C-alpha positions as CSV (number, residue, x, y, z in Angstrom):
1,M,33.1,-27.4,19.5
2,S,29.5,-27.2,18.4
3,A,27.0,-24.5,19.3
4,L,23.8,-25.1,21.0
5,P,21.0,-25.8,18.5
6,G,18.7,-22.9,17.9
7,R,19.2,-19.2,17.7
8,V,22.2,-17.3,19.0
9,L,20.9,-14.3,20.8
10,V,23.1,-11.2,21.0
11,A,22.0,-8.4,23.4
12,A,23.4,-4.9,23.0
13,A,23.8,-3.0,26.2
14,T,22.2,0.1,24.7
15,A,19.1,-1.8,23.5
16,L,18.2,-4.0,26.5
17,V,14.5,-4.3,27.0
18,V,13.5,-5.4,30.5
19,L,10.2,-7.3,30.5
20,A,8.0,-7.5,33.5
21,A,7.1,-11.1,34.2
22,V,3.4,-11.2,34.7
23,S,3.0,-14.9,34.9
24,D,5.0,-16.0,37.8
25,V,2.8,-15.6,40.8
26,P,4.1,-13.0,43.2
27,A,4.6,-13.7,46.9
28,V,2.3,-12.0,49.4
29,A,3.0,-8.3,49.2
30,A,4.8,-6.7,52.1
31,P,3.6,-3.4,53.6
32,S,4.5,-0.3,51.5
33,A,8.0,1.0,52.2
34,P,9.3,4.6,51.8
35,A,10.3,5.4,48.2
36,V,13.9,4.7,47.4
37,A,16.1,5.4,44.5
38,V,15.8,2.9,41.7
39,V,19.2,1.4,40.7
40,A,19.5,0.3,37.1
41,P,20.3,-3.4,36.6
42,P,23.9,-4.2,35.6
43,V,24.7,-3.9,31.9
44,P,23.9,-7.2,30.1
45,P,26.7,-9.2,28.5
46,L,27.3,-8.6,24.8
47,L,27.6,-12.3,24.1
48,V,24.6,-14.0,25.7
49,L,25.4,-17.6,25.0
50,P,28.9,-18.6,23.8
51,A,29.4,-21.8,21.9
52,T,29.4,-24.9,24.1
53,T,30.2,-28.5,23.8
54,V,27.8,-31.3,24.6
55,T,28.7,-34.6,23.1
56,G,32.2,-35.6,22.0
57,S,33.8,-33.1,24.5
58,T,37.2,-33.6,25.9
59,V,36.4,-31.3,28.8
60,V,36.4,-33.1,32.1
61,A,33.3,-32.6,34.1
62,P,33.6,-31.2,37.6
63,T,34.0,-33.9,40.3
64,A,31.3,-34.8,42.7
65,A,33.6,-33.9,45.6
66,A,34.3,-30.5,44.2
67,L,30.7,-29.8,43.5
68,A,29.6,-30.9,46.9
69,A,32.2,-28.6,48.6
70,T,30.9,-25.7,46.6
71,L,27.2,-26.3,46.4
72,T,26.2,-27.9,49.8
73,P,26.9,-24.8,51.9
74,L,25.0,-22.6,49.4
75,L,22.0,-25.0,49.4
76,R,21.9,-24.9,53.2
77,S,21.5,-21.2,53.3
78,P,18.7,-20.0,55.5
79,A,17.5,-17.9,52.6
80,L,16.1,-21.2,51.0
81,G,14.3,-22.3,54.1
82,S,14.3,-25.9,55.4
83,D,13.3,-27.7,52.2
84,A,15.6,-27.2,49.3
85,S,16.8,-29.6,46.7
86,L,19.3,-29.6,43.8
87,S,20.3,-31.8,40.9
88,V,23.2,-31.3,38.5
89,V,23.4,-33.4,35.3
90,D,26.0,-33.8,32.6
91,P,24.1,-33.7,29.3
92,A,26.9,-35.4,27.5
93,N,26.2,-38.7,29.2
94,G,23.2,-38.2,31.5
95,A,25.4,-38.7,34.6
96,V,24.2,-37.1,37.8
97,L,27.2,-35.0,39.0
98,Y,25.6,-33.7,42.2
99,E,22.3,-34.3,44.0
100,S,20.8,-33.2,47.3
101,F,17.3,-34.5,47.9
102,G,16.9,-34.4,44.1
103,G,14.3,-37.2,44.1
104,R,11.9,-35.4,46.5
105,P,8.8,-34.1,44.8
106,Q,8.3,-30.3,45.3
107,P,6.1,-27.6,43.7
108,P,7.8,-26.7,40.4
109,A,6.0,-23.4,40.0
110,S,6.8,-22.1,36.5
111,T,9.7,-24.4,35.9
112,L,7.0,-26.9,34.9
113,K,6.7,-24.8,31.7
114,V,9.9,-26.6,30.6
115,L,8.1,-29.9,30.5
116,T,5.1,-28.3,28.8
117,A,7.3,-26.7,26.2
118,A,9.1,-30.0,25.3
119,T,5.7,-31.7,25.1
120,A,4.2,-29.1,22.7
121,L,7.3,-29.2,20.5
122,R,7.3,-33.0,20.3
123,L,3.6,-33.3,19.5
124,L,2.8,-30.2,17.5
125,G,6.1,-29.6,15.8
126,P,8.2,-26.4,16.0
127,N,7.1,-25.1,12.5
128,T,3.3,-25.7,13.0
129,R,1.0,-22.6,13.0
130,L,-2.4,-22.4,14.6
131,S,-5.4,-21.1,12.5
132,T,-8.3,-19.0,13.7
133,R,-11.0,-19.3,11.0
134,V,-14.4,-18.1,9.9
135,V,-16.5,-20.7,8.2
136,M,-19.8,-20.6,6.4
137,V,-22.3,-23.2,7.7
138,G,-25.4,-22.0,5.8
139,P,-26.6,-19.0,3.8
140,G,-25.7,-15.9,5.7
141,Q,-24.6,-18.1,8.7
142,I,-20.9,-17.9,9.8
143,V,-19.0,-19.3,12.7
144,L,-15.8,-18.0,14.3
145,V,-13.7,-21.2,15.0
146,G,-11.0,-21.1,17.6
147,G,-7.8,-23.0,16.9
148,G,-6.1,-22.6,20.2
149,D,-3.9,-19.6,19.2
150,P,-2.8,-18.1,22.6
151,S,-1.3,-15.1,20.8
152,L,-4.5,-14.0,19.1
153,T,-5.1,-10.3,19.8
154,R,-7.4,-7.3,19.4
155,R,-4.4,-5.1,18.9
156,P,-3.9,-3.7,15.4
157,A,-1.3,-5.5,13.2
158,G,2.3,-4.9,14.1
159,T,1.6,-3.5,17.6
160,A,1.8,-6.7,19.7
161,S,5.0,-6.9,21.7
162,S,7.6,-9.7,21.6
163,P,10.5,-10.4,24.0
164,P,13.9,-9.1,23.1
165,G,15.5,-11.3,20.4
166,Q,12.1,-12.7,19.4
167,R,10.3,-11.0,16.5
168,F,7.2,-12.4,15.0
169,A,3.8,-11.2,13.8
170,V,0.7,-12.4,15.7
171,A,-2.8,-12.8,14.3
172,N,-5.4,-10.2,15.2
173,L,-9.1,-10.2,15.1
174,D,-9.3,-6.9,13.3
175,G,-7.4,-8.4,10.4
176,L,-9.6,-11.5,10.4
177,A,-12.7,-9.3,10.4
178,A,-11.4,-7.3,7.4
179,R,-10.7,-10.4,5.4
180,T,-14.1,-11.9,6.3
181,A,-15.9,-8.7,5.3
182,A,-14.0,-8.6,2.0
183,A,-14.9,-12.2,1.2
184,L,-18.5,-11.8,2.2
185,S,-18.8,-8.6,0.1
186,A,-17.3,-10.4,-2.8
187,S,-20.1,-13.0,-2.6
188,R,-22.7,-10.1,-2.2
189,T,-23.4,-11.1,1.4
190,T,-24.0,-8.1,3.6
191,T,-26.0,-9.5,6.5
192,V,-25.0,-12.5,8.6
193,S,-25.6,-14.3,11.8
194,L,-22.4,-15.1,13.8
195,D,-21.8,-17.9,16.3
196,F,-18.5,-19.2,17.7
197,D,-16.9,-22.7,18.1
198,D,-14.3,-23.3,20.8
199,S,-14.9,-27.1,21.0
200,L,-11.2,-27.8,20.4
201,F,-11.0,-27.7,24.2
202,A,-13.3,-29.3,26.7
203,G,-13.8,-30.0,30.4
204,P,-13.1,-27.6,33.3
205,R,-11.6,-24.2,32.4
206,T,-9.6,-23.9,35.6
207,A,-7.3,-26.6,37.1
208,Q,-7.4,-28.4,40.3
209,G,-5.3,-26.5,42.8
210,W,-5.9,-23.1,41.3
211,P,-7.2,-20.6,44.0
212,A,-10.2,-18.6,42.7
213,S,-8.1,-15.5,43.1
214,Y,-5.9,-16.5,40.1
215,V,-8.6,-15.5,37.6
216,A,-10.0,-12.7,39.7
217,T,-6.6,-11.0,40.0
218,G,-5.5,-11.6,36.4
219,V,-2.8,-14.3,37.0
220,V,-4.4,-16.6,34.4
221,S,-7.5,-16.8,32.3
222,P,-10.1,-19.6,32.0
223,V,-8.6,-21.9,29.3
224,D,-10.5,-21.6,26.0
225,A,-9.6,-22.6,22.4
226,L,-10.9,-19.1,21.3
227,S,-9.3,-16.3,23.3
228,A,-8.0,-12.9,22.5
229,D,-5.2,-11.2,24.5
230,G,-4.9,-14.1,26.9
231,G,-8.6,-13.9,27.8
232,R,-8.2,-10.3,29.0
233,T,-11.1,-8.0,28.9
234,A,-9.1,-5.7,26.6
235,A,-5.7,-5.6,25.1
236,G,-3.3,-4.6,27.8
237,A,-5.8,-5.1,30.6
238,M,-5.1,-7.2,33.7
239,T,-8.7,-8.2,34.3
240,R,-9.9,-11.5,32.7
241,S,-13.1,-12.5,30.9
242,V,-15.1,-15.2,32.6
243,D,-15.9,-16.5,29.1
244,P,-13.0,-15.7,26.7
245,G,-14.6,-17.4,23.7
246,L,-17.8,-15.3,24.0
247,A,-15.8,-12.1,24.6
248,A,-13.7,-12.7,21.5
249,A,-16.7,-13.4,19.3
250,T,-18.5,-10.4,20.6
251,Y,-15.5,-8.2,19.7
252,F,-15.3,-9.8,16.3
253,A,-18.9,-9.1,15.6
254,R,-18.3,-5.4,16.3
255,R,-15.3,-5.4,13.9
256,L,-17.4,-7.0,11.2
257,T,-20.1,-4.3,11.7
258,A,-17.4,-1.6,11.4
259,A,-16.2,-3.3,8.2
260,G,-19.7,-2.9,6.6
261,I,-21.2,-6.3,7.4
262,K,-24.5,-6.3,9.4
263,V,-24.5,-8.9,12.2
264,M,-27.9,-10.1,13.4
265,G,-28.4,-11.2,17.0
266,T,-25.6,-12.0,19.4
267,P,-23.0,-14.8,19.1
268,A,-23.7,-18.1,20.6
269,R,-21.5,-21.2,21.3
270,T,-21.9,-23.9,18.7
271,T,-19.9,-26.7,17.0
272,S,-19.2,-26.2,13.3
273,P,-19.8,-29.1,11.0
274,A,-16.8,-30.9,9.5
275,G,-16.0,-29.7,6.0
276,A,-17.6,-26.3,6.4
277,T,-16.3,-23.8,3.9
278,T,-13.6,-21.4,5.1
279,V,-14.4,-17.8,4.5
280,A,-11.2,-16.3,6.0
281,A,-8.4,-17.3,8.3
282,V,-5.4,-15.9,10.2
283,S,-2.4,-17.9,11.5
284,S,-0.3,-17.7,14.6
285,P,3.4,-17.6,14.8
286,T,5.1,-21.0,14.8
287,I,4.9,-23.3,17.8
288,A,8.6,-22.7,18.3
289,D,8.0,-18.9,18.5
290,L,5.1,-19.4,20.9
291,V,7.1,-21.8,23.1
292,E,10.0,-19.3,23.2
293,K,7.8,-16.4,24.3
294,M,6.0,-18.6,26.8
295,L,9.4,-19.6,28.4
296,T,11.0,-16.1,28.2
297,V,8.2,-14.2,29.9
298,S,6.6,-17.1,31.8
299,D,3.2,-16.7,30.2
300,N,0.7,-18.9,32.0
301,D,-2.0,-18.6,29.3
302,F,0.4,-19.7,26.6
303,A,1.4,-22.7,28.8
304,E,-2.1,-23.9,29.4
305,T,-3.2,-23.5,25.8
306,L,-0.1,-25.4,24.6
307,A,-0.7,-28.2,27.1
308,H,-4.4,-28.5,26.0
309,L,-3.3,-28.5,22.3
310,S,-0.8,-31.3,23.1
311,G,-3.4,-33.3,24.9
312,A,-5.8,-33.0,21.9
313,K,-3.1,-33.9,19.4
314,E,-2.0,-37.1,21.2
315,S,-5.4,-38.3,22.4
316,G,-7.5,-37.4,19.3
317,F,-10.1,-35.8,21.6
318,P,-10.7,-32.2,22.7
319,G,-7.9,-30.9,24.8
320,T,-8.3,-31.0,28.6
321,F,-6.1,-30.5,31.6
322,A,-6.1,-34.3,32.0
323,N,-5.0,-35.3,28.6
324,G,-2.5,-32.5,28.6
325,V,-0.9,-34.0,31.7
326,T,-0.9,-37.4,30.1
327,A,1.0,-35.9,27.1
328,V,3.6,-34.5,29.5
329,F,4.1,-37.9,31.1
330,N,4.5,-39.5,27.6
331,T,7.1,-36.9,26.7
332,L,9.2,-37.8,29.7
333,T,9.1,-41.4,28.6
334,V,10.2,-40.5,25.1
335,L,13.1,-38.4,26.5
336,G,14.1,-41.3,28.8
337,V,13.3,-39.3,31.9
338,S,11.8,-41.1,34.9
339,P,8.3,-39.8,35.9
340,V,8.6,-41.2,39.4
341,G,7.4,-38.6,41.9
342,V,5.7,-36.4,39.3
343,T,2.2,-35.2,40.0
344,L,0.6,-32.7,37.6
345,R,-2.7,-30.8,37.4
346,D,-1.9,-28.2,34.8
347,G,0.7,-27.0,32.3
348,S,1.8,-23.7,33.8
349,G,2.9,-24.8,37.3
350,L,0.3,-22.6,39.0
351,S,-1.5,-25.5,40.7
352,L,-0.7,-25.9,44.3
353,Q,-1.0,-29.7,43.7
354,D,1.8,-29.9,41.2
355,A,4.9,-31.7,42.3
356,V,8.1,-32.5,40.4
357,P,11.5,-33.6,41.7
358,A,14.5,-31.5,40.9
359,S,16.1,-34.6,39.3
360,T,13.2,-34.8,36.7
361,L,13.7,-31.2,35.7
362,A,17.4,-31.4,35.4
363,A,17.2,-34.7,33.5
364,T,14.7,-33.3,31.1
365,I,16.8,-30.3,30.3
366,A,19.9,-32.5,29.9
367,A,17.9,-34.7,27.5
368,V,16.8,-31.7,25.4
369,A,20.4,-30.5,25.2
370,V,21.6,-33.7,23.5
371,P,22.0,-33.0,19.7
372,G,20.3,-36.2,18.9
373,Q,17.0,-34.8,20.2
374,R,16.9,-32.3,17.4
375,T,14.8,-34.8,15.5
376,L,12.1,-34.2,18.1
377,G,12.1,-30.5,17.4
378,V,12.5,-29.7,21.1
379,W,15.5,-27.2,20.7
380,P,13.4,-24.1,21.4
381,V,13.3,-25.2,25.0
382,L,16.9,-24.1,25.3
383,T,16.6,-21.0,23.2
384,G,13.4,-19.8,24.9
385,V,14.4,-19.9,28.6
386,P,15.6,-16.5,29.9
387,V,19.3,-15.5,29.8
388,A,20.7,-14.4,33.1
389,G,21.0,-10.7,33.3
390,A,19.6,-10.1,29.8
391,T,16.1,-11.4,29.0
392,G,12.7,-12.2,30.4
393,T,12.3,-13.1,34.0
394,L,16.1,-13.2,34.5
395,A,16.7,-9.7,33.0
396,D,17.4,-8.1,36.4
397,R,18.8,-11.1,38.3
398,F,22.3,-12.5,38.8
399,T,23.7,-9.5,40.4
400,G,26.4,-9.0,43.0
401,N,28.1,-12.3,44.0
402,A,26.1,-14.1,41.4
403,A,27.1,-11.9,38.5
404,V,29.5,-14.4,37.0
405,G,26.4,-16.3,35.8
406,R,25.3,-13.4,33.6
407,G,25.2,-14.5,30.0
408,V,26.2,-18.1,30.6
409,V,23.2,-19.3,32.6
410,R,20.0,-19.9,30.7
411,A,17.2,-21.0,33.0
412,K,13.4,-21.0,33.6
413,T,12.3,-19.3,36.8
414,G,9.5,-20.4,39.1
415,T,7.8,-18.4,41.8
416,L,4.7,-19.1,44.0
417,T,4.1,-17.9,47.5
418,G,6.8,-19.6,49.5
419,V,8.3,-21.3,46.5
420,V,11.3,-20.3,44.4
421,T,12.8,-22.6,41.7
422,L,15.2,-22.3,38.8
423,A,16.1,-24.9,36.1
424,G,18.3,-24.6,33.1
425,T,21.8,-24.9,31.7
426,V,25.1,-23.3,32.5
427,R,28.4,-23.2,30.7
428,T,31.3,-23.7,33.0
429,A,34.6,-21.7,32.8
430,Q,36.1,-24.8,31.2
431,G,33.4,-24.9,28.5
432,Q,31.4,-27.8,30.0
433,L,27.6,-27.6,29.5
434,L,25.7,-28.6,32.7
435,A,22.0,-29.0,33.3
436,F,20.6,-28.1,36.8
437,A,17.5,-27.6,38.8
438,V,17.2,-26.0,42.3
439,M,14.0,-25.9,44.2
440,A,12.9,-24.5,47.6
441,D,9.3,-24.5,48.9
442,R,9.6,-23.1,52.4
443,V,10.9,-19.7,51.5
444,I,10.2,-16.7,53.7
445,A,11.8,-13.9,51.7
446,K,11.3,-14.2,47.9
447,N,14.1,-11.8,46.9
448,A,16.7,-13.4,49.1
449,A,15.7,-16.9,47.9
450,E,15.9,-15.9,44.3
451,H,19.4,-14.4,44.8
452,Q,20.5,-17.6,46.6
453,V,19.4,-19.9,43.7
454,D,21.2,-17.5,41.4
455,R,24.3,-17.9,43.4
456,I,24.0,-21.7,43.2
457,A,23.7,-21.6,39.4
458,A,26.5,-19.1,39.2
459,A,28.7,-21.3,41.4
460,L,28.5,-24.0,38.6
461,V,30.4,-21.6,36.3
462,G,33.5,-22.4,38.4
């Protein structure tokens, strides 16, 4: 029996950190209710993901008849509305074990991040790091160059948070300013002009199908190759900058001044010449780390940046929503997954025009789970998705009659108003690894629908 590729995550019950998922779009808020006692979520399992068998297994997959008898009544629950679909796939051979309207395109919400993650890993490589640089373009003229690092922050070194089980250091503008000031002082340069270059990305900064309220309410930022704290107006803030590149450069200028370098004028957008001398640079965590965090906490800004970077890498042109979408379609082809029925406008699943069949999501996850795909470097898709009852957007789910799924279901959540989705893997009681995707887009009550899709995933445990 071989373990899933990637990292084995062990969660201690006394050290569980429950993260609030800020990136799945909440349903329309209901009127305020009287205060009630808050019940702590159940204790997470000690062993989050036991060893599983994918290829070469002697375990017999559940029969279609048995799955239908179990799953069909659950899928027909009024909690999921009148438009629910489900696909269950055996990763060992790609066989579809159960499907109900699995080929029908539906809004994926944040389960689309699974496709974005696989695309970024395939094209950028799991060990790649993204560089934010300061270059010298003339005597006393420097340019801050964005490299598409979605984790770049204003926070001091060591204070940025990571999901449980994920520990990595992010780059910060204060550190870059200190390095830049030291390098300039060493060359006896004490006064500079500062501009910024975010030309790695181009085109519209918001996607088709994004309501204007998304940026205004802090759901997502305008996509920019130079952005600090996810384009927020300050570290930890919910409000977003209308121009994240300018905001980052303005902050960087202040930090240079504090470090003893006089900055003349105000930063302006420019394109730095090829071959400009690097004065200082800071690097992001690896793409694998960024993908894992994006999936665990469902970070929309990470998703859009990774999609743009993927589009830039594959096309050879600045990243856009359009070439990011093309990169996702090409990834499906590489994985052997049919793109029929897929319509995409972004990389996060926020667009109301996105549509993906449940069969596509399940088949993608099944393909990623095959050990032979390790050569593509896509394994962090499986290690990054939340663990039921333990991490990320599933930390407080899989309760009550879905509790059997705690620790053995790993899945990406998706939520938009009226939409609830879940896609991932489950280990059955017999040791079989299954891939699944369940989608509902006419949901009335979000919490009830989420519990119902949890029940469906838990039912696969057997």
